[in-house]
NUDOFI-879929 format. One record per residue (C-alpha): residue in three letters; z, x negated, y. Coordinates in nm, 3 decimals. Layout:
N
{'ALA'; {Z; X; Y}}
...
end
This chain:
416
{'MET'; {3.182; -11.358; 12.380}}
{'ALA'; {3.438; -11.429; 12.173}}
{'SER'; {3.708; -11.420; 12.365}}
{'ARG'; {3.626; -11.047; 12.507}}
{'PHE'; {3.639; -10.948; 12.156}}
{'LEU'; {3.969; -11.136; 12.068}}
{'PRO'; {4.211; -10.839; 12.224}}
{'ALA'; {3.990; -10.588; 12.047}}
{'LEU'; {3.995; -10.774; 11.742}}
{'ILE'; {4.401; -10.803; 11.737}}
{'VAL'; {4.435; -10.449; 11.777}}
{'LEU'; {4.222; -10.367; 11.494}}
{'LEU'; {4.390; -10.598; 11.235}}
{'PHE'; {4.742; -10.444; 11.355}}
{'LEU'; {4.582; -10.105; 11.308}}
{'ILE'; {4.492; -10.205; 10.979}}
{'THR'; {4.825; -10.353; 10.886}}
{'ALA'; {4.979; -10.004; 11.034}}
{'VAL'; {4.823; -9.806; 10.810}}
{'PHE'; {4.898; -9.974; 10.492}}
{'ALA'; {5.284; -10.049; 10.662}}
{'CYS'; {5.271; -9.657; 10.638}}
{'ASP'; {5.251; -9.590; 10.332}}
{'ASN'; {5.505; -9.814; 10.195}}
{'ASP'; {5.755; -9.699; 10.434}}
{'ASP'; {5.876; -9.433; 10.692}}
{'ASP'; {6.242; -9.531; 10.730}}
{'ASP'; {6.137; -9.690; 11.034}}
{'ASN'; {6.426; -9.503; 11.220}}
{'ASP'; {6.227; -9.309; 11.468}}
{'SER'; {6.245; -8.937; 11.463}}
{'VAL'; {5.917; -8.900; 11.276}}
{'ASP'; {5.798; -8.955; 10.905}}
{'ASP'; {5.425; -9.074; 10.963}}
{'ASP'; {5.318; -9.158; 10.676}}
{'ASP'; {5.141; -9.014; 10.411}}
{'THR'; {5.544; -8.980; 10.158}}
{'THR'; {5.768; -8.744; 10.339}}
{'ASP'; {6.096; -8.940; 10.237}}
{'ASP'; {5.999; -9.222; 10.011}}
{'ASP'; {6.332; -9.313; 9.981}}
{'ASN'; {6.348; -9.341; 9.606}}
{'ASP'; {6.142; -9.601; 9.612}}
{'ASN'; {6.333; -9.924; 9.752}}
{'ASP'; {6.054; -9.958; 10.057}}
{'ASP'; {6.256; -10.160; 10.292}}
{'SER'; {6.552; -10.444; 10.290}}
{'ILE'; {6.839; -10.127; 10.456}}
{'ASP'; {6.758; -9.872; 10.174}}
{'ASP'; {7.092; -9.731; 10.060}}
{'ASP'; {6.854; -9.484; 9.804}}
{'ASP'; {7.048; -9.208; 9.743}}
{'ASN'; {6.819; -9.031; 9.744}}
{'ASP'; {6.966; -8.760; 10.032}}
{'ALA'; {6.799; -8.575; 10.278}}
{'THR'; {6.815; -8.853; 10.524}}
{'PRO'; {6.597; -9.126; 10.510}}
{'ASP'; {6.775; -9.472; 10.580}}
{'ASP'; {7.126; -9.353; 10.702}}
{'ASP'; {7.260; -9.607; 10.512}}
{'ASP'; {7.585; -9.562; 10.397}}
{'ASP'; {7.665; -9.758; 10.158}}
{'SER'; {8.014; -9.793; 10.355}}
{'THR'; {8.031; -9.409; 10.213}}
{'PRO'; {8.101; -9.475; 9.803}}
{'ASP'; {7.883; -9.607; 9.645}}
{'ASP'; {7.647; -9.311; 9.365}}
{'ASP'; {7.349; -9.485; 9.229}}
{'THR'; {7.293; -9.593; 8.938}}
{'THR'; {7.219; -10.011; 8.935}}
{'PRO'; {7.286; -10.228; 9.186}}
{'ALA'; {6.942; -10.280; 9.264}}
{'ASP'; {6.883; -10.031; 9.487}}
{'ASP'; {7.148; -10.122; 9.721}}
{'ASP'; {7.290; -10.444; 9.613}}
{'THR'; {7.638; -10.350; 9.639}}
{'PRO'; {7.771; -10.413; 9.310}}
{'VAL'; {7.964; -10.066; 9.172}}
{'GLU'; {8.317; -10.069; 9.096}}
{'THR'; {8.474; -9.847; 8.848}}
{'ASN'; {8.839; -9.690; 9.053}}
{'GLU'; {9.054; -9.649; 8.697}}
{'ILE'; {9.076; -9.911; 8.423}}
{'TRP'; {9.384; -9.834; 8.170}}
{'ALA'; {9.531; -10.189; 7.932}}
{'ALA'; {9.705; -10.270; 7.667}}
{'ALA'; {10.006; -10.536; 7.605}}
{'SER'; {10.300; -10.733; 7.505}}
{'LEU'; {10.437; -11.002; 7.393}}
{'ASP'; {10.265; -11.270; 7.196}}
{'PRO'; {10.302; -11.202; 6.789}}
{'TYR'; {10.455; -11.650; 6.792}}
{'TYR'; {10.698; -11.566; 7.067}}
{'ASP'; {10.800; -11.213; 6.857}}
{'GLN'; {10.966; -11.451; 6.542}}
{'ILE'; {11.146; -11.586; 6.873}}
{'GLU'; {11.250; -11.277; 7.045}}
{'GLU'; {11.441; -11.015; 6.951}}
{'GLU'; {11.251; -10.697; 7.017}}
{'THR'; {10.870; -10.696; 7.195}}
{'GLU'; {10.785; -10.611; 7.466}}
{'GLY'; {10.439; -10.374; 7.500}}
{'PHE'; {10.415; -10.242; 7.829}}
{'PHE'; {10.077; -10.080; 8.025}}
{'LEU'; {9.853; -10.170; 8.273}}
{'HIS'; {9.691; -9.994; 8.455}}
{'TYR'; {9.415; -10.056; 8.760}}
{'LYS'; {9.394; -9.801; 9.046}}
{'ASN'; {9.323; -9.802; 9.429}}
{'GLY'; {9.246; -10.139; 9.392}}
{'GLY'; {9.487; -10.270; 9.253}}
{'TRP'; {9.715; -10.335; 8.899}}
{'THR'; {10.081; -10.142; 8.801}}
{'VAL'; {10.223; -10.168; 8.514}}
{'VAL'; {10.355; -9.847; 8.351}}
{'GLU'; {10.602; -9.845; 8.029}}
{'PRO'; {10.522; -9.616; 7.738}}
{'PRO'; {10.832; -9.348; 7.616}}
{'GLN'; {10.940; -9.553; 7.434}}
{'ALA'; {10.974; -9.938; 7.350}}
{'VAL'; {10.708; -10.032; 7.132}}
{'GLU'; {10.629; -10.350; 6.958}}
{'TYR'; {10.229; -10.520; 6.949}}
{'LEU'; {10.084; -10.291; 7.209}}
{'GLN'; {9.747; -10.399; 7.166}}
{'TYR'; {9.476; -10.078; 7.122}}
{'ILE'; {9.339; -9.836; 7.405}}
{'SER'; {9.082; -9.563; 7.406}}
{'PHE'; {8.960; -9.322; 7.696}}
{'ASN'; {8.691; -9.061; 7.678}}
{'SER'; {8.806; -8.937; 7.961}}
{'GLN'; {9.041; -8.937; 8.323}}
{'ASP'; {9.286; -8.660; 8.074}}
{'HIS'; {9.294; -8.804; 7.756}}
{'GLY'; {9.356; -9.133; 7.612}}
{'ILE'; {9.548; -9.283; 7.325}}
{'ALA'; {9.701; -9.606; 7.237}}
{'ALA'; {9.922; -9.772; 6.924}}
{'ASP'; {10.140; -10.144; 6.847}}
{'TYR'; {10.045; -10.146; 6.492}}
{'THR'; {10.260; -9.808; 6.331}}
{'THR'; {10.308; -9.584; 6.675}}
{'VAL'; {10.044; -9.384; 6.789}}
{'LEU'; {10.084; -9.280; 7.244}}
{'LEU'; {9.880; -8.992; 7.354}}
{'TYR'; {9.785; -8.948; 7.742}}
{'ASP'; {9.693; -8.638; 7.892}}
{'GLY'; {9.590; -8.724; 8.337}}
{'GLU'; {10.038; -8.758; 8.388}}
{'SER'; {10.198; -8.956; 8.133}}
{'TRP'; {10.193; -9.150; 7.840}}
{'ALA'; {10.383; -8.925; 7.499}}
{'VAL'; {10.411; -9.104; 7.128}}
{'ASP'; {10.227; -8.890; 6.894}}
{'ASP'; {10.441; -8.754; 6.598}}
{'THR'; {10.224; -8.578; 6.428}}
{'PHE'; {10.100; -8.955; 6.313}}
{'ALA'; {10.263; -9.001; 6.044}}
{'PRO'; {10.026; -9.180; 5.741}}
{'PRO'; {10.232; -9.098; 5.427}}
{'LEU'; {10.120; -9.454; 5.266}}
{'SER'; {10.408; -9.702; 5.193}}
{'PHE'; {10.364; -9.947; 5.433}}
{'TYR'; {10.106; -10.000; 5.725}}
{'TYR'; {9.966; -10.119; 6.063}}
{'ILE'; {9.744; -9.974; 6.318}}
{'TYR'; {9.407; -10.214; 6.405}}
{'GLY'; {9.270; -9.983; 6.635}}
{'VAL'; {9.205; -9.583; 6.800}}
{'LEU'; {8.998; -9.430; 6.957}}
{'ALA'; {8.980; -9.058; 7.205}}
{'ASP'; {8.722; -8.881; 7.093}}
{'GLU'; {8.686; -8.517; 7.210}}
{'ASN'; {8.611; -8.434; 6.896}}
{'GLY'; {8.877; -8.548; 6.708}}
{'ASP'; {9.074; -8.891; 6.846}}
{'TRP'; {9.052; -9.180; 6.523}}
{'VAL'; {9.325; -9.445; 6.446}}
{'VAL'; {9.160; -9.700; 6.183}}
{'GLY'; {9.371; -9.998; 5.989}}
{'PHE'; {9.511; -10.200; 5.726}}
{'GLY'; {9.803; -10.014; 5.519}}
{'GLN'; {9.840; -9.920; 5.101}}
{'GLY'; {9.517; -9.915; 4.892}}
{'GLY'; {9.351; -10.055; 5.186}}
{'ALA'; {9.152; -9.971; 5.489}}
{'PHE'; {9.256; -9.648; 5.607}}
{'ALA'; {9.075; -9.404; 5.879}}
{'TYR'; {9.248; -9.074; 5.985}}
{'ARG'; {9.074; -8.837; 6.240}}
{'TYR'; {9.251; -8.562; 6.402}}
{'GLU'; {9.147; -8.200; 6.360}}
{'ASN'; {9.204; -7.952; 6.272}}
{'ASN'; {9.564; -7.940; 6.474}}
{'THR'; {9.607; -8.277; 6.167}}
{'TRP'; {9.618; -8.559; 6.074}}
{'THR'; {9.329; -8.630; 5.805}}
{'ALA'; {9.224; -8.925; 5.551}}
{'THR'; {8.855; -9.020; 5.541}}
{'ASP'; {8.705; -9.087; 5.300}}
{'THR'; {8.752; -9.528; 5.280}}
{'SER'; {8.717; -9.612; 4.863}}
{'GLU'; {8.317; -9.722; 4.850}}
{'LEU'; {8.363; -9.970; 5.117}}
{'GLU'; {8.625; -10.211; 4.904}}
{'LEU'; {8.741; -10.422; 5.254}}
{'GLU'; {9.131; -10.414; 5.299}}
{'GLU'; {9.081; -10.313; 5.645}}
{'MET'; {8.927; -10.170; 5.903}}
{'HIS'; {8.892; -10.250; 6.350}}
{'LYS'; {8.740; -10.168; 6.682}}
{'PRO'; {8.596; -9.755; 6.572}}
{'MET'; {8.383; -9.659; 6.870}}
{'MET'; {8.140; -9.358; 6.923}}
{'VAL'; {7.774; -9.442; 6.955}}
{'ASP'; {7.553; -9.081; 7.021}}
{'GLY'; {7.794; -8.924; 6.835}}
{'ASN'; {7.808; -9.170; 6.528}}
{'VAL'; {8.158; -9.365; 6.516}}
{'TYR'; {8.099; -9.702; 6.354}}
{'ALA'; {8.344; -9.978; 6.280}}
{'LEU'; {8.404; -10.308; 6.136}}
{'ALA'; {8.581; -10.367; 5.841}}
{'SER'; {8.676; -10.687; 5.617}}
{'ASP'; {8.868; -10.825; 5.292}}
{'LEU'; {9.120; -11.005; 5.516}}
{'GLY'; {8.947; -11.322; 5.426}}
{'GLU'; {8.570; -11.444; 5.365}}
{'ASN'; {8.343; -11.097; 5.412}}
{'ALA'; {8.268; -10.887; 5.668}}
{'SER'; {8.134; -10.584; 5.713}}
{'ILE'; {7.960; -10.248; 5.988}}
{'VAL'; {8.059; -9.997; 5.925}}
{'ARG'; {7.921; -9.615; 5.989}}
{'PHE'; {8.084; -9.278; 5.903}}
{'ASP'; {7.837; -9.037; 5.706}}
{'GLU'; {7.928; -8.691; 5.898}}
{'ASN'; {7.780; -8.521; 5.607}}
{'GLU'; {7.872; -8.723; 5.329}}
{'LYS'; {8.223; -8.758; 5.464}}
{'LYS'; {8.238; -9.075; 5.369}}
{'TRP'; {8.273; -9.443; 5.529}}
{'VAL'; {7.857; -9.632; 5.413}}
{'SER'; {7.822; -10.056; 5.524}}
{'GLU'; {7.535; -10.083; 5.747}}
{'TYR'; {7.581; -10.461; 5.754}}
{'SER'; {7.771; -10.677; 5.563}}
{'ASP'; {7.776; -11.108; 5.551}}
{'GLY'; {8.007; -11.317; 5.390}}
{'TRP'; {8.288; -11.613; 5.504}}
{'THR'; {8.202; -11.434; 5.816}}
{'VAL'; {8.450; -11.305; 6.098}}
{'LEU'; {8.288; -11.051; 6.379}}
{'SER'; {8.551; -10.905; 6.615}}
{'ASP'; {8.396; -10.666; 6.849}}
{'LEU'; {8.097; -10.441; 6.851}}
{'ALA'; {7.838; -10.314; 7.131}}
{'PHE'; {7.559; -10.074; 7.101}}
{'LEU'; {7.241; -9.921; 7.345}}
{'GLY'; {7.234; -9.626; 7.094}}
{'THR'; {7.213; -9.587; 6.722}}
{'GLN'; {6.903; -9.832; 6.680}}
{'TRP'; {7.046; -10.139; 6.909}}
{'GLY'; {7.372; -10.267; 6.857}}
{'LEU'; {7.566; -10.625; 6.897}}
{'ALA'; {7.797; -10.778; 6.632}}
{'ALA'; {8.046; -11.107; 6.747}}
{'GLY'; {8.213; -11.333; 6.603}}
{'CYS'; {8.216; -11.644; 6.372}}
{'ALA'; {8.127; -11.822; 6.053}}
{'SER'; {8.386; -11.977; 5.890}}
{'CYS'; {8.452; -12.203; 5.689}}
{'ALA'; {8.808; -12.352; 5.686}}
{'PRO'; {8.899; -12.541; 5.851}}
{'THR'; {8.633; -12.471; 6.100}}
{'SER'; {8.440; -12.206; 6.266}}
{'SER'; {8.113; -12.171; 6.481}}
{'TYR'; {7.941; -11.851; 6.726}}
{'LYS'; {7.776; -11.555; 6.473}}
{'LEU'; {7.589; -11.300; 6.694}}
{'VAL'; {7.514; -11.035; 6.423}}
{'GLN'; {7.202; -10.812; 6.605}}
{'LYS'; {7.049; -10.481; 6.526}}
{'THR'; {6.717; -10.356; 6.608}}
{'ASP'; {6.527; -10.084; 6.499}}
{'SER'; {6.777; -9.959; 6.214}}
{'ALA'; {6.767; -10.341; 6.034}}
{'TRP'; {7.104; -10.607; 6.121}}
{'GLN'; {6.999; -11.012; 6.090}}
{'VAL'; {7.168; -11.261; 6.233}}
{'VAL'; {7.080; -11.379; 6.671}}
{'ASP'; {6.970; -11.819; 6.510}}
{'ASP'; {6.873; -11.973; 6.815}}
{'PHE'; {7.232; -11.878; 7.005}}
{'PRO'; {7.374; -12.182; 7.163}}
{'THR'; {7.555; -12.381; 6.863}}
{'ASN'; {7.973; -12.429; 6.960}}
{'THR'; {8.076; -12.778; 7.082}}
{'THR'; {8.403; -12.792; 6.911}}
{'ALA'; {8.522; -12.737; 6.549}}
{'THR'; {8.623; -12.414; 6.525}}
{'ASP'; {8.478; -12.208; 6.844}}
{'CYS'; {8.457; -11.805; 6.840}}
{'LEU'; {8.295; -11.536; 6.988}}
{'THR'; {8.602; -11.239; 7.090}}
{'GLY'; {8.387; -11.032; 7.280}}
{'VAL'; {8.064; -10.878; 7.363}}
{'ASP'; {7.961; -10.585; 7.543}}
{'ALA'; {7.543; -10.371; 7.651}}
{'VAL'; {7.416; -10.237; 7.958}}
{'ALA'; {7.076; -10.245; 7.824}}
{'ASP'; {6.874; -10.473; 7.619}}
{'ASP'; {6.788; -10.762; 7.781}}
{'GLN'; {7.138; -10.715; 7.949}}
{'ALA'; {7.392; -10.798; 7.744}}
{'VAL'; {7.707; -11.046; 7.790}}
{'ALA'; {7.888; -11.211; 7.491}}
{'VAL'; {8.274; -11.462; 7.521}}
{'GLY'; {8.344; -11.744; 7.296}}
{'VAL'; {8.682; -11.971; 7.315}}
{'MET'; {8.654; -12.306; 7.218}}
{'ALA'; {8.913; -12.493; 7.009}}
{'ASP'; {8.970; -12.760; 6.788}}
{'LYS'; {9.224; -12.640; 6.506}}
{'PHE'; {9.510; -12.480; 6.683}}
{'VAL'; {9.414; -12.648; 7.087}}
{'VAL'; {9.292; -12.412; 7.267}}
{'HIS'; {8.998; -12.542; 7.518}}
{'GLY'; {8.935; -12.203; 7.723}}
{'SER'; {8.653; -11.965; 7.702}}
{'GLN'; {8.246; -11.954; 7.748}}
{'PHE'; {8.102; -11.683; 7.893}}
{'PHE'; {7.691; -11.627; 7.782}}
{'THR'; {7.418; -11.377; 7.900}}
{'LEU'; {7.107; -11.245; 7.768}}
{'VAL'; {6.815; -11.346; 8.013}}
{'ASP'; {6.478; -11.269; 7.903}}
{'ASP'; {6.593; -11.254; 7.537}}
{'GLN'; {6.796; -11.577; 7.538}}
{'TRP'; {7.154; -11.561; 7.523}}
{'GLN'; {7.261; -11.877; 7.819}}
{'LEU'; {7.619; -12.036; 7.870}}
{'VAL'; {7.638; -11.995; 8.226}}
{'ARG'; {8.078; -12.039; 8.266}}
{'PHE'; {8.313; -12.190; 8.095}}
{'ILE'; {8.656; -12.094; 8.150}}
{'GLU'; {8.955; -12.330; 8.098}}
{'ASN'; {9.325; -12.356; 7.972}}
{'VAL'; {9.222; -11.891; 7.937}}
{'TYR'; {9.103; -11.754; 7.575}}
{'ILE'; {8.903; -11.413; 7.618}}
{'ASN'; {9.033; -11.129; 7.395}}
{'SER'; {8.850; -10.830; 7.518}}
{'ILE'; {8.552; -10.780; 7.713}}
{'TYR'; {8.341; -10.517; 7.973}}
{'MET'; {8.052; -10.411; 8.184}}
{'GLU'; {8.038; -10.175; 8.473}}
{'ASN'; {7.631; -10.254; 8.485}}
{'SER'; {7.424; -10.558; 8.447}}
{'VAL'; {7.598; -10.762; 8.763}}
{'SER'; {7.997; -10.671; 8.734}}
{'GLY'; {8.248; -10.690; 8.440}}
{'TRP'; {8.603; -10.754; 8.344}}
{'ALA'; {8.739; -10.960; 8.083}}
{'ALA'; {9.093; -10.937; 7.945}}
{'GLY'; {9.268; -11.206; 7.773}}
{'TYR'; {9.535; -11.502; 7.885}}
{'SER'; {9.661; -11.796; 7.948}}
{'LEU'; {9.764; -12.113; 7.761}}
{'VAL'; {10.088; -12.359; 7.788}}
{'TYR'; {10.003; -12.665; 7.647}}
{'ASN'; {9.647; -12.562; 7.548}}
{'VAL'; {9.823; -12.374; 7.189}}
{'TYR'; {10.071; -12.118; 7.364}}
{'PRO'; {10.055; -11.761; 7.533}}
{'ILE'; {10.223; -11.824; 7.867}}
{'LYS'; {10.123; -11.428; 8.049}}
{'GLY'; {9.825; -11.232; 8.033}}
{'VAL'; {9.504; -11.294; 8.218}}
{'ILE'; {9.231; -11.016; 8.364}}
{'LEU'; {8.914; -11.101; 8.450}}
{'HIS'; {8.652; -10.957; 8.699}}
{'TRP'; {8.368; -11.033; 8.790}}
{'GLN'; {8.050; -10.923; 9.031}}
{'GLY'; {7.747; -11.174; 8.970}}
{'ASP'; {7.785; -11.521; 9.047}}
{'HIS'; {8.134; -11.455; 9.131}}
{'ILE'; {8.438; -11.432; 8.952}}
{'GLU'; {8.772; -11.369; 9.000}}
{'GLN'; {9.137; -11.375; 8.832}}
{'ALA'; {9.279; -10.986; 8.971}}
{'ASP'; {9.662; -11.012; 9.119}}
{'LEU'; {9.863; -10.878; 8.764}}
{'PRO'; {10.201; -10.741; 8.851}}
{'GLY'; {10.515; -10.929; 8.675}}
{'VAL'; {10.647; -10.788; 8.386}}
{'GLY'; {10.991; -10.999; 8.365}}
{'PHE'; {10.892; -11.264; 8.089}}
{'PHE'; {10.583; -11.442; 7.980}}
{'GLY'; {10.436; -11.528; 7.626}}
{'TRP'; {10.276; -11.150; 7.737}}
{'CYS'; {9.907; -11.119; 7.676}}
{'VAL'; {9.629; -10.844; 7.733}}
{'TRP'; {9.410; -10.743; 7.425}}
{'GLU'; {9.254; -10.442; 7.509}}
{'MET'; {9.118; -10.240; 7.853}}
{'ALA'; {8.956; -9.886; 7.852}}
{'ILE'; {8.689; -9.840; 8.151}}
{'VAL'; {8.783; -9.397; 8.231}}
{'PRO'; {8.468; -9.302; 8.216}}
{'ASP'; {8.384; -9.012; 8.418}}
{'ALA'; {8.710; -9.194; 8.716}}
{'PRO'; {8.473; -9.166; 9.085}}
{'GLN'; {8.374; -9.504; 9.216}}
{'PHE'; {8.384; -9.667; 9.515}}
{'LEU'; {8.246; -9.949; 9.710}}
end
């Protein structure tokens, strides 16, 4: 009796399975959409779905530019098509060489090239882009502008100060920013109405500003007194002055990252000479607080040098491990399930800055060292998932140079 009904039972089970499967996947490479939902590619319901929300079901077009927003759809990380980086001889060698060489590195079509500035510049370290057609860069005293084709010196930047040093730049469609240290303390110049105008920094009572960035129409920066105190500051557009959001003593802050004005990170170190330790500050619901459970340092003078985030549970920080002047290398940390974890150590490399493209890929800029002390040449690292590789950079004709900051061009096309 059982054997008579077994084939029918198998058929029935197959039909039941097929009904439930149809509800989940119509992309079975046939000509008929045989489930209840028309072209449900955006549900990521099969193993080779390209999830590009086009009109053709399951056309597996991963060989064309990847137009999704996260790598979860087709497991192919999105890569940025254009990057600019600021590089120069390290200041240590500037004491030896007659001139400091500053230059750009340009990444396009999968490769890096050297781009010379329009005139000799020295400590070329700061760079920012807000579109393919507009960028700004600077060494200590000279501002350079990019128009989509070439770089030019901005001769109009001439602050009426007996001395000044530029410590950061920001490209913005509503007016660029240049910040730094000069006569009278911290300064922040804004380009508006075809002229550079000093903004009010008097309330800060700090010596310098650096790392300016735009966050939902608000300009933030880091500031310090060149010694014991560090602050996270914001330009109040209504009051037309800079105000402090967070301050802490015996602290150095190196980098900022934001996801809107209500969530942010600031990375640096708690400093008590001759030692220092990792320090990360997080902003949640408008309040800044020290992240107490960030991994502790293992050497005498560790400091976080970079941080970036693409979501409140997807962030990366990098820190330099050192014993006074001896640098052992750089540590990479990721935020996973609200916990920061050490994920990688790169020996004999000093990372200055870090940039995330998405949750699984990004870039880091810095330099390699000789005798764990002196810079020997610039380094750019690119990671995708668990894989990290050192970029093949062109020769520059001298040693002792470093890559300081990078700018991922915002509206550049993307490719696989």
